[in-house]
N, C-alpha and C positions, 0 to 999 in steps of 0.2 A: 447320750452320745450325739454330737452335732454331725449332721449330714452336710457335706460340702458339695455344691453343684459343680460339675465339670463342664457344663454347657457354656458355650461361648456367647457372650452378650452382644448380639448383632446390632441392637439399637445403639449401644454405647460405641461400638466400632464405627457406625455411620457418623455419630457425633464427633468422634475422634478425627476421622478423615476430614470432616468439615472444618474442624479447628486447624488442622495442618494445612488444608487447602486455602485457608484465609491468609497464610503466610507464603506458601509456595504452590505453584500449580503442579499437582501430582499426576504423573503420566502412567505410573504403574504402582500397585500396592498389593503386597502379599502377606498373608498371615500363616505362620506355621507354629510349631511348638507342641508341647505335651497336651494342651487342652484340645487342639485340633485333632491330634491322634486319639485322644479319649473319645471325642465325638464320633470318630470313624471306627470305634470298636477295638482299639489297641488293648492288649491285656494289661491288667494292673501291675503285674510283676515284671517290670522293665526299668531300665535306666531312663528317667523322665527327661532330663535336660531342662532347658528353660520352659516355663509354662507358656509364654508367648514369644514368638519371634516375628517382628514386623520389618518388612523390607519396603522402603519407599524409594521411588525413582522419580527424579525431576531434574531437568536441565537448569532449572532455576537455582539449583545448588551450586552451579558454576561460580567459582570465586568465593564461596562461603566455606570457611575451614570445616573439616569433617567433624571435629569435636563440637563446634557450635551448632551444626545441623542436628547432631544426635542429642545435644543438651536441650535445644528448643523442642524438638519432636518428643523427647522424653518428658519434658515438663508439661506437655499437653496430654499425655497418657494418664488416665484416671485409674490407678492401680486398685483403689478401693472399689470402684464400680465394676472393674473387670475381674477382681478377685486375685490379681497377681501383677507384679511388674512385667514389663516387656523388655526384651533384648532388641534394641533398635538398630537398624542398618539404613543409612540414608546416602544414596548414590546418584550421581549423574548417569545418563544412559551408557556412556563409555565405561565408567567405573563399574556399573552394574554388570555389563558384559564380562569384564575381567573377573569380578567377584563370583559370578555364577560358575566360571571355569575353575576358580581357585579355592573357593570356600564352600565346603559341603553343607554348612548350615544354611547358607543363602540358597544354594541349589535345591536343597530339600524343601525349603519354604515355598519355592517357586513350583517345583514338580509335584509335591504332595500336599501343599498347603491350599489356602483359599485365596482366589483372586478377588481382592476386595473391591475392585472396580467393575467386575463382571455384573451384568444385570442379574437381579435376584429372580429365582424361579417363581413363577406365579401359580 
């Protein structure tokens, strides 16, 4: 029987953010989803939803069509290294404010997820 790790690969997340930041200056980044909930002790018997939810905020997205943002950010995600694909959300600051109010999945990633730009605890 194969044991699958549910730990979030922090080193690959840093590499992912570096790849995205090479294209757009990222002002906020959040990680939510089932893997984050697993790390925080969520029970196994639950509706999992997406394994990873990534919310990226950048005013550099201004003028870039939403599908193009998501396609490029998604092409930079290494699902093999992370163990699962990600549900990507790429917004300008103004779009992000509206989506936090209107989309529970974005709000949950911000409130209960990991702030990927916060300094790592030492």
